[in-house]
C-alpha positions as CSV (number, residue, x, y, z in Angstrom):
1,M,13.3,35.0,2.4
2,T,13.2,38.7,2.5
3,M,12.5,40.3,-0.9
4,P,14.6,43.1,-2.4
5,A,13.6,46.6,-1.3
6,Q,12.1,47.5,-4.7
7,T,9.6,44.6,-4.7
8,R,8.4,44.8,-1.1
9,D,4.8,45.6,-0.2
10,K,5.8,46.9,3.3
11,P,9.0,48.3,4.7
12,C,11.6,46.0,6.1
13,I,13.5,47.0,9.3
14,L,16.8,45.4,10.5
15,V,17.3,45.3,14.3
16,I,21.0,44.9,15.4
17,D,21.0,44.3,19.1
18,D,22.5,41.7,21.3
19,E,19.8,41.9,24.0
20,A,17.2,39.1,23.3
21,Q,14.6,41.0,25.3
22,I,15.0,44.1,23.3
23,R,14.7,42.2,20.0
24,H,11.6,40.4,21.3
25,F,10.0,43.7,22.3
26,L,10.9,45.4,19.0
27,R,9.7,42.3,17.1
28,I,6.2,42.6,18.6
29,S,6.0,46.4,18.3
30,L,7.3,46.6,14.7
31,K,5.3,43.6,13.4
32,T,2.2,45.0,15.0
33,E,2.7,48.2,12.9
34,G,3.0,46.0,9.7
35,Y,6.7,46.1,9.2
36,E,8.8,43.2,8.0
37,L,11.6,42.4,10.4
38,L,15.2,41.1,10.3
39,E,17.2,40.5,13.5
40,A,20.9,40.3,14.3
41,E,22.6,39.6,17.6
42,N,25.9,41.1,16.6
43,G,27.6,43.4,14.1
44,E,28.9,40.8,11.7
45,V,25.5,39.2,11.3
46,G,23.9,42.6,11.0
47,L,26.2,43.7,8.2
48,G,25.6,40.5,6.3
49,L,21.8,40.8,6.6
50,C,22.0,44.4,5.4
51,A,24.1,43.5,2.4
52,R,21.9,40.6,1.4
53,H,18.4,42.1,2.0
54,S,18.8,46.0,1.7
55,P,16.4,46.8,4.6
56,D,14.5,50.1,4.4
57,L,15.7,51.1,7.9
58,V,18.2,49.9,10.5
59,I,17.9,50.1,14.3
60,L,21.4,49.7,15.7
61,D,22.7,49.2,19.3
62,L,26.2,50.6,20.0
63,G,27.2,48.0,22.6
64,L,27.6,44.9,20.5
65,P,29.6,41.8,21.6
66,D,31.8,41.5,18.5
67,M,32.4,45.1,17.5
68,D,31.4,48.6,18.5
69,G,28.2,49.8,16.9
70,A,30.1,52.8,15.6
71,E,32.2,50.4,13.5
72,V,29.0,48.8,12.1
73,L,27.6,52.2,11.3
74,A,30.8,53.2,9.5
75,G,30.7,50.0,7.6
76,L,27.1,50.5,6.6
77,R,27.8,54.0,5.4
78,E,30.4,52.8,3.0
79,W,27.7,51.5,0.7
80,S,24.2,51.8,2.3
81,T,22.0,54.9,2.4
82,A,19.3,53.2,4.5
83,P,18.2,55.4,7.5
84,V,19.9,54.3,10.8
85,I,18.4,54.9,14.2
86,I,20.8,54.4,17.1
87,L,19.2,52.7,20.1
88,S,21.7,52.7,23.0
89,V,22.2,53.1,26.7
90,R,25.0,55.6,26.0
91,D,23.5,59.0,26.7
92,R,26.5,61.2,26.7
93,E,26.4,64.0,24.1
94,L,29.8,63.0,22.8
95,E,28.5,59.5,21.9
96,K,25.4,61.0,20.2
97,V,27.4,63.5,18.2
98,K,29.9,60.8,17.1
99,A,27.2,58.6,15.9
100,L,25.4,61.4,14.0
101,D,28.6,62.5,12.4
102,L,29.3,59.0,11.3
103,G,26.0,59.0,9.4
104,A,23.2,58.0,11.9
105,N,19.9,59.6,11.1
106,D,18.6,59.7,14.7
107,Y,19.5,58.6,18.2
108,V,17.2,57.2,20.9
109,T,18.5,56.3,24.4
110,K,17.5,53.2,26.4
111,P,15.2,52.9,28.3
112,F,12.8,54.2,25.6
113,G,9.1,54.7,24.9
114,V,7.9,52.5,22.1
115,D,5.5,55.3,20.8
116,E,8.4,57.7,20.5
117,L,10.6,55.1,18.7
118,L,7.8,54.2,16.3
119,A,7.2,57.9,15.5
120,R,10.9,58.3,14.7
121,V,10.8,55.1,12.5
122,R,7.8,56.5,10.6
123,T,9.6,59.8,10.2
124,Q,12.8,58.3,8.8
125,L,10.9,56.0,6.5
126,R,8.8,58.9,5.2
127,I,12.0,60.9,4.5
128,S,13.6,58.0,2.8
129,Q,10.6,57.1,0.7
130,K,10.3,60.7,-0.6
131,G,13.8,60.5,-1.8
132,R,15.3,63.3,0.3
133,E,18.9,62.7,-0.6
134,A,21.6,65.4,-0.9
135,I,20.9,67.5,-3.9
136,S,23.5,68.4,-6.5
137,P,24.3,72.0,-7.1
138,E,22.8,71.8,-10.6
139,T,19.4,70.8,-9.1
140,S,16.9,73.4,-8.1
141,A,15.7,72.8,-4.6
142,I,12.5,74.6,-3.6
143,F,10.6,74.7,-0.3
144,D,7.1,76.1,-0.1
145,S,5.1,76.0,3.1
146,G,2.7,78.8,2.1
147,P,4.0,81.6,4.2
148,L,7.7,80.6,3.8
149,Q,9.2,80.0,0.4
150,I,12.8,79.1,-0.2
151,D,14.6,78.6,-3.5
152,L,18.2,77.4,-2.9
153,A,19.3,77.7,-6.5
154,M,18.1,81.3,-6.8
155,R,19.2,82.0,-3.2
156,K,15.8,83.6,-2.6
157,V,13.7,83.5,0.6
158,T,10.3,85.0,1.1
159,V,7.9,85.2,4.1
160,N,4.3,86.1,3.4
161,G,5.4,87.3,-0.1
162,E,8.1,89.6,1.3
163,L,11.7,89.1,0.4
164,V,13.9,88.1,3.4
165,R,17.5,89.2,3.3
166,L,19.9,86.6,4.8
167,T,23.6,87.0,5.5
168,P,25.8,84.6,3.6
169,K,26.3,82.5,6.7
170,E,22.6,82.5,7.6
171,F,21.8,81.2,4.1
172,A,24.7,78.7,4.2
173,V,23.3,77.2,7.5
174,L,19.8,77.1,6.1
175,K,21.0,75.3,2.9
176,V,22.9,72.6,4.9
177,L,19.8,72.0,7.1
178,M,17.4,71.9,4.2
179,L,19.5,69.5,2.2
180,A,19.5,67.1,5.2
181,S,15.8,67.6,5.7
182,G,14.5,65.5,8.7
183,K,18.0,64.5,9.7
184,I,19.9,66.0,12.7
185,V,22.9,68.0,11.6
186,T,25.4,68.3,14.6
187,Q,26.6,71.6,15.9
188,S,30.2,70.6,15.1
189,Q,29.3,69.7,11.6
190,L,27.6,73.0,11.0
191,L,30.5,74.9,12.5
192,K,33.1,73.0,10.5
193,D,31.1,73.5,7.3
194,I,30.3,77.1,7.7
195,W,33.0,78.6,9.9
196,G,35.9,76.2,9.3
197,P,37.6,73.4,11.2
198,T,39.1,75.7,13.8
199,H,35.6,76.8,15.1
200,T,34.0,73.4,15.9
201,T,33.6,74.3,19.6
202,D,32.3,77.9,19.0
203,T,28.7,76.9,19.6
204,H,27.7,80.4,20.7
205,Y,28.2,81.6,17.1
206,L,25.7,79.0,16.0
207,R,23.1,79.7,18.7
208,I,23.1,83.4,17.8
209,L,22.9,82.7,14.1
210,I,20.1,80.2,14.5
211,G,18.2,82.7,16.7
212,R,18.5,85.4,14.0
213,L,17.5,82.9,11.3
214,R,14.4,81.8,13.1
215,Q,13.4,85.4,13.6
216,K,13.7,86.2,9.9
217,L,11.8,83.0,8.9
218,G,9.0,83.7,11.3
219,D,9.8,80.4,13.2
220,D,8.6,80.6,16.8
221,P,11.5,79.2,19.0
222,T,8.9,77.7,21.4
223,E,7.1,75.8,18.6
224,Q,9.9,75.3,16.1
225,R,8.0,74.6,12.9
226,Y,10.9,74.8,10.6
227,I,14.2,74.5,12.5
228,Q,14.1,72.1,15.5
229,T,16.8,72.1,18.2
230,E,18.1,68.8,19.5
231,P,19.6,70.2,22.8
232,G,23.4,69.8,23.0
233,V,23.5,67.9,19.7
234,G,22.4,70.0,16.7
235,Y,19.5,71.0,14.5
236,R,17.2,69.6,11.9
237,F,14.9,71.1,9.2
238,L,11.5,69.7,9.8
239,E,9.7,70.3,6.5
240,T,9.6,68.7,3.1
241,L,12.0,69.7,0.3
242,D,10.7,69.6,-3.3
243,K,13.1,68.9,-6.1
244,I,12.4,69.9,-9.7
């Protein structure tokens, strides 16, 4: 019997995948890393296990026999905030964007490298365990990496002690990315939130703005310390957000 999340000694991961070989492979890999494991061969069983056991993370296939994985994801997001990593053979950008917009935290295509998947699992668990949820407007959100300091409440950004002046849209994009720290924010979501629903395909606006923002933050586009590009999908803020 799997214990409730708050009483576990180690993270519990739910795998929802109809391929027995994939589940077997993940079972070995995840248990070797010390995780507890729950397994479901279809969406209905997966939703039931998630409701009863509140896993710390879900690995979800999109091609399930009883329902599409997107339906499972939408169902989960009605009541669960557990990180969800999509693991699917569907590699089209449209599928990735749809899953991320529905609330997935990451997307890995099959075939996949186990080391990469485990790294993404660790990342999402770390983000979840540090409580990086969306922050209310009344909460002061501060990021301090040493050279780069950002205070969302004060709308103040400094690099090496020097005040950086951002345009309203540059600051708005930075705020959205920071509040979703570690999670991919899709291009369409950023465009809709910042420019409005009629600009969801104007990705060139976003590329230009991200380029200017990186330059002002001192973020090398070849190393991407702060803002990481997920080609064709979106962006994510890589560093930790402190809440006070």
